[in-house]
C-alpha positions, -999 to +999 in steps of 0.1 A: +017-809+041-008-784+054-015-807+084+023-808+091+025-770+089-003-766+115+015-789+139+047-770+135+029-737+142+014-751+174+048-763+186+063-729+180+035-712+199+042-732+231+080-731+230+093-702+209+088-667+222+103-649+192+080-644+162+093-630+129+073-609+103+086-604+067+070-592+035+090-617+014+076-647+032+109-655+051+092-650+085+064-669+102+039-641+092+037-615+065+011-595+085+021-577+118-015-578+132-017-615+126+015-620+145+002-599+174-030-619+175-010-651+175+015-640+202+013-652+238+024-636+271+059-621+270+064-628+233+087-608+210+078-599+175+107-590+151+096-571+120+120-571+090+124-539+070+098-530+044+066-509+040+036-526+057+001-513+048-020-520+079-032-507+113-022-524+146-040-531+178-015-539+205-017-568+230-005-568+267+030-579+273+039-584+236+071-566+226+075-554+190+109-546+174+115-531+139+148-526+122+149-488+126+131-456+117+127-454+080+135-491+075+104-508+090+075-485+080+038-490+087+015-468+067-022-464+062-046-442+043-076-451+065-097-433+091-085-449+123-051-447+141-023-468+127-011-478+162-038-484+190-035-494+226-066-501+247-065-514+282-029-525+278-010-537+308+026-538+295+049-541+265+075-523+244+074-510+208+108-500+193+125-490+160+094-484+138+080-456+116+042-449+115+028-426+087-004-417+070-004-415+032-031-389+029-047-362+051-067-377+080-089-367+109-073-392+135-040-394+154-012-417+142-010-434+177-038-436+202-036-449+238-065-454+262-063-469+297-029-484+288+005-488+304+035-496+281+067-481+265+077-468+230+113-462+220+130-449+188+098-447+167+085-419+144+049-407+140+039-385+111+011-370+091-018-375+116-038-350+135-016-359+165+015-379+164+006-395+197-027-391+216-024-404+251-056-403+271-079-418+297-055-425+326-028-441+304+008-443+314+031-443+284+069-439+284+080-424+251+118-422+246+138-410+217+108-407+194+102-384+164+069-367+160+066-344+129+042-331+103+011-336+123-018-312+117-027-303+153+001-313+176+031-337+180+019-352+213-013-347+234-015-361+269-048-356+287-075-370+311-052-379+341-026-397+320+010-400+331+043-412+318+074-396+301+082-379+269+120-378+268+149-376+243+125-369+215+125-347+184+092-328+179+091-305+149+071-291+120+037-298+135+007-277+124-001-267+160+017-272+193+047-294+198+034-310+230+000-305+247-005-316+284-041-310+295-069-322+318-049-333+349-021-349+328+011-354+349+037-366+324+073-355+326+088-338+295+126-341+296+156-336+273+136-331+241+142-309+211+110-290+202+113-267+172+096-252+142+060-260+153+033-236+141+018-232+176+034-233+211+064-255+218+047-269+249+011-261+260+000-269+295-036-265+306-065-276+329-048-285+362-019-304+347+010-310+370+042-318+352+080-316+353+094-299+322+132-300+322+163-302+300+144-293+268+156-272+238+126-252+226+132-228+197+118-214+164+081-222+173+053-200+159+038-188+192+052-192+227+080-215+238+061-227+268+024-216+274+009-224+308-028-218+315-059-232+332-045-238+367-016-260+354+013-259+379+044-275+364+080-272+375+100-256+346+137-263+352+168-261+330+151-254+297+168-235+268+140-214+252+149-191+223+137-174+191+101-183+195+073-162+179+081-168+143+045-163+133+045-125+126+007-123+127+005-137+162+004-116+194+025-143+210+063-149+210+070-153+248+097-177+259+074-186+288+038-172+291+018-179+323-020-172+326-049-181+349-028-204+372-012-205+407+019-220+422+045-223+394+083-226+396+109-215+371+144-225+379+177-224+358+160-216+325+178-199+296+153-176+279+169-155+251+160-138+218+123-144+218+098-115+212+092-115+250+110-132+278+086-142+307+050-130+306+023-133+333-015-126+332-039-134+360-014-157+378-003-159+414+026-174+433+050-176+403+084-184+417+116-174+397+151-186+406+184-185+388+170-179+353+189-161+325+165-138+306+185-119+279+180-099+247+143-107+241+131-083+214+103-063+231+108-070+268+124-095+291+097-095+318+060-086+314+038-082+345+064-098+367+097-087+383+129-106+380+142-125+410+173-114+428+191-145+416+180-140+379+207-128+355+207-112+320+239-122+302+250-135+268+248-174+272+277-179+247+262-208+228+287-232+212+274-226+177+241-208+174+241-209+135+241-247+135+215-249+164+241-261+189+227-243+220+250-258+245+267-231+266+305-228+264+324-235+296+336-198+296+299-186+299+288-169+331+259-195+331+282-225+334+278-241+369+263-210+383+226-218+388+207-234+417+226-263+433+257-253+413+242-265+380+246-248+347+216-226+335+199-241+305+192-275+290+228-287+289+234-288+327+254-317+342+227-344+347+252-368+362+262-342+388+225-335+395+217-371+400+248-377+421+238-348+444+203-362+448+218-396+457+243-382+482+217-361+499+195-392+503+225-412+516+234-385+541+199-386+555+199-424+556+233-425+573+222-400+599+190-421+606+209-454+609+235-438+633+206-426+655+192-462+655+225-478+663+227-495+629+264-486+624+271-510+596+243-496+574+254-461+582+290-470+573+279-484+539+259-453+531+289-431+540+312-452+519+289-447+489+289-409+495+327-409+494+328-431+463+306-405+445+324-374+458+357-381+476+359-344+488+325-344+505+332-332+540+299-343+555+304-378+540+339-380+556+325-370+590+297-397+587+323-423+575+346-415+605+317-415+630+301-448+618+335-464+614+344-454+650+311-469+663+317-501+643+353-504+655+341-499+691+316-527+686+343-551+674+368-540+701+342-549+727+338-583+712+375-587+710+378-578+746+352-604+755+370-631+735+404-622+749+391-624+785+376-658+776+410-669+764+401-669+727+431-650+715+427-659+678+391-648+678+401-616+697+427-609+670+401-615+642+377-590+658+405-566+663+415-567+627+379-559+617+379-530+641+411-516+625+394-520+591+368-494+601+390-472+624+428-477+619+436-450+645+415-463+673+435-458+706+414-483+724+420-509+697+458-502+699+458-506+736+440-539+734+464-550+706+493-544+729+477-565+756+470-594+732+505-593+719+520-593+754+497-622+763+507-640+731+544-637+739+538-650+775+517-679+761+545-687+737+571-688+765+549-710+785+543-732+755+580-739+750+584-744+788+558-772+789+563-786+754+576-819+766+547-823+790+521-812+765+532-833+736+512-863+747+480-842+749+484-824+716+456-841+698+431-836+727+442-799+730+437-794+693+402-808+694+393-786+723+406-755+706+387-762+674+356-768+694+361-735+712+366-716+680+335-731+664+313-722+694+327-686+693+320-683+656+284-695+661+279-671+689+292-642+668+269-651+639+239-655+662+246-620+676+245-606+641+212-624+634+197-610+665+208-574+657+194-577+622+160-590+635+159-562+660+165-536+633+136-550+612+113-549+642+122-512+648+117-504+611+082-520+613+075-499+644+086-468+626+061-475+598+033-476+624+028-514+619+015-518+654-014-496+645-021-508+609-009-544+610-012-554+647-014-592+642+018-596+621+036-571+644+027-590+675+039-622+660+071-606+650+078-592+685+070-627+700+094-644+676+121-618+685+116-625+722+120-663+715+152-655+695+166-635+725+158-664+749+175-689+725+206-668+724+207-665+762+206-703+765+232-706+737+209-725+714+222-706+683+205-728+657+171-721+672+180-684+675+187-683+638+152-698+630+134-673+653+154-644+638+145-654+602+108-656+612+110-623+630+124-606+598+097-622+576+069-611+599+083-576+605+087-571+567+051-583+561+038-560+588+057-530+574+045-537+538+009-540+551+012-507+569+027-489+539-002-502+517-028-490+542-012-455+544-010-453+506-047-463+501-057-438+528-036-410+512-051-417+478-086-416+492-081-384+511-066-368+480-096-378+458-122-368+484-105-335+489-105-329+451-142-339+450-151-314+477-132-287+459-149-295+426-183-294+443-176-260+459-165-247+425-195-263+408-220-247+433-205-213+427-205-215+389-231-202+365-242-237+354-252-249+389-289-239+384-289-259+351-280-291+369-294-284+404-311-318+408-280-337+397-259-315+421-282-325+450-276-362+442-238-356+440-239-339+474-255-370+488-227-391+473-201-368+486-215-373+521-212-411+514-176-407+505-169-387+537-187-413+558-166-440+541-134-421+551-146-419+587-152-456+588-118-463+571-135-476+539-108-459+518-112-478+485-150-471+485-144-434+493-119-430+465-142-446+439-172-424+450-150-393+448-137-401+414-173-407+401-183-373+415-155-355+397-162-373+365-199-364+367-191-327+373-167-327+343-195-343+322-220-316+333-196-289+323-189-304+290-226-308+282-233-272+293-205-259+271-218-279+241-253-264+246-238-229+247-218-235+216-248-248+197-267-217+208-240-194+193-238-214+161-276-211+157-274-174+162-247-171+135-268-191+111-298-169+117-277-137+113-263-149+080-298-156+066-310-121+078-279-105+061-288-121+027-324-109+031-313-074+040-290-071+010-318-082-013-344-058+001-326-025+005-316+002-020-299+027+003-261+026-003-254+036+033-275+009+048-261-017+023-225-008+032-233-010+069-248-045+063-217-055+045-195-043+073-215-063+098-213-093+075-175-091+075-175-087+113-198-118+116-174-138+095-145-129+118-165-138+149-175-171+132-139-180+123-125-171+157-152-190+175-148-222+154-110-220+159-114-216+197-098-181+197-131-165+209-152-179+238-190-183+240-191-154+265-172-131+241-190-141+209-227-142+219-233-105+228-215-093+196-236-117+174-268-107+192-259-070+185-254-078+148-286-097+145-306-069+162-292-044+137-301-066+107-336-071+122-340-033+123-328-030+087-354-055+076-381-038+096-374-005+079-374-022+045-407-039+053-422-005+064-412+010+031-427-018+011-460-017+030-463+021+027-490+035+004-477+035-032-483+066-054-478+046-086-448+068-094-417+050-109-384+056-089-361+082-104-325+073-113-314+093-083-336+072-060-323+039-076-287+049-067-297+064-034-281+099-041-295+134-041-303+153-073-275+178-068-249+150-064-217+155-083-202+132-109-176+119-084-203+112-058-223+092-084-193+072-095-184+064-058-219+051-050-219+031-083-186+014-075-198+004-040-231-010-053-213-028-081-191-045-055-223-059-039-245-067-068-222-074-097-226-110-110-189-117-104-190-107-067-197-131-038-227-111-026-246-114-059-241-152-058-259-153-025-287-130-038-293-150-069-316-136-096-327-107-074-291-096-073-288-098-111-320-077-117-309-052-091-275-047-109-292-041-143-313-014-126-282+002-111-263+000-144-292+017-163-295+045-137-258+052-137-255+054-174-285+078-176-272+101-149-237+102-164-252+112-198-273+138-181-244+153-161-222+153-192-248+173-212-250+201-186 
């Protein structure tokens, strides 16, 4: 039986691409990972509903389907991501839930060097719902990311893709983070109730953020920093800044960046509207900024196209932030789109399509490709029947096409092929029903047809004997005319492909294929001239094939060159910035080597070795980033060591001093050090800000210890300290002054307080001494 089962499994592996997983044993597997390991190229794994306790490592081109969010659930309590993708080349994951059962230090989903898609899945209770890094390209559509401790989604390290149609809420930090040269699009999401920013963009990220509803987040709706330069279009951003302790609350806050565009955004009822700090070239256009609590614009002026009006949401209480058609924002933004996230996407897409078609139709008219121009114009009218430019293009291309067919009809008519002439004329009237030239030719053909008909009846008796021969001749004539017409079309098509290849600079970048294509076209023209239409067809087909291959080769060459130029330019910019930075001296030798490699990359460009140039440039940029990270880690370690030394000195100072004023000053510095330590560990205070303050605190504590040491080493008189000296007060101190000092010292040295725990036995003995002095002095003062 076991042997038979193995044979059945092998048969399924080679023939059946659908694999089922079920906990009840009704599928081929009860473990999802076992099914993934078993699956072959382009397999599909269907997972039945249930709760599966495991972690998954995906495989390229293996698709995984569940039965829906909340139905097919994959959980884990471990210390690695539940869903992992490493070096993945394709695949789709849909309709699954991924959740951790206890607090963890890892993301729910992690992707590295991978390209694939995820749809209709949920990710909860990790550090990140999704962590997409290391040049990955992930398409996330209609996914839910909630209850994660740091962020819903993080995209970094040159990763791309899309986050669209999702629900990102109740995360402990930001909703979406796009950092470190990430270039994902964020579109049509609802991003709400996150403790941090709705969307955070940093470190040279270039993104498109459009059509999102961003509301009720703790800090800013959208926070742009670190040279990020996104396009922010048609977002509805409101009621952000729920965290009352935060200094944030901007709809959009922009800092330390250049070249940013904000178009058609609806920014209302936040603490602030749009804020700018250390940013240049911020372009505003057609935004509605209204009723933000403190100010609508901070350090930036509104654009002349910006407005400030009530958006008239459909139902704000139920979080329906679509705008009513009676709103002043409806179809009033740039390109006649509504301002906010609920603009007419179909209208926007149609406009982009018609603009493209108008450009193509104009180009094809200039090239004489009237049929292609007519097709483009027809599609414009099918999208918008009132488009005047489309109508003009349709009429012009139709007129040119009609003229072409009229010319052919004229040739056939003069050759005596009346039927063919009529066919060409009907096609001409299809494209231009009002052609005066066509109508004139139609009258001539009709008149000739009537004359031919009269002659036919006149010679009917004579012609009856030659009917069969005449019919054969006519059919032959028609067949030859049809072949000639088809060959002319083939020739025109081949010529068009040759011209397209020339336009792509194929003669420069793919000269061999281009020369062959031109030679074949000349052969096709020669075959047409000698009426060898079959040979003309063959040469035309070969012309098209070679011209397409030449154009594709030229396009590939230009793309590789463009990529190489871009990467080398980035490397040069990074090197200039690196040489001007404070850390250059730390890595001077390495920088010298990088300079040598940069010269190699530039030489490779000169010699057209674009792939090599690109690889060297990318290595240079990666090395510079690694130097910066190492330097930053060293600086952080230095600050942490200073904090640790200062804490040890504070404990020693508290244990060795009796002066209440000095002790209170030490306690104040201890509290300030705690604030600095917390802010530095949370990333709110930089190394440059923290280090000088910590050094100042450490210097003060060193001075306190030096004073205490001087007192201890001073010559002793053998006299016991008085009670006044123990408390650190003067002999004429009042009862209230004694009580005040006693209370302060008790807060430090009492066994129930934190400071005494740190001081240990020395703190307990000190408190007993303080208590004895206080009681004696109070008794003394009461007796006076």
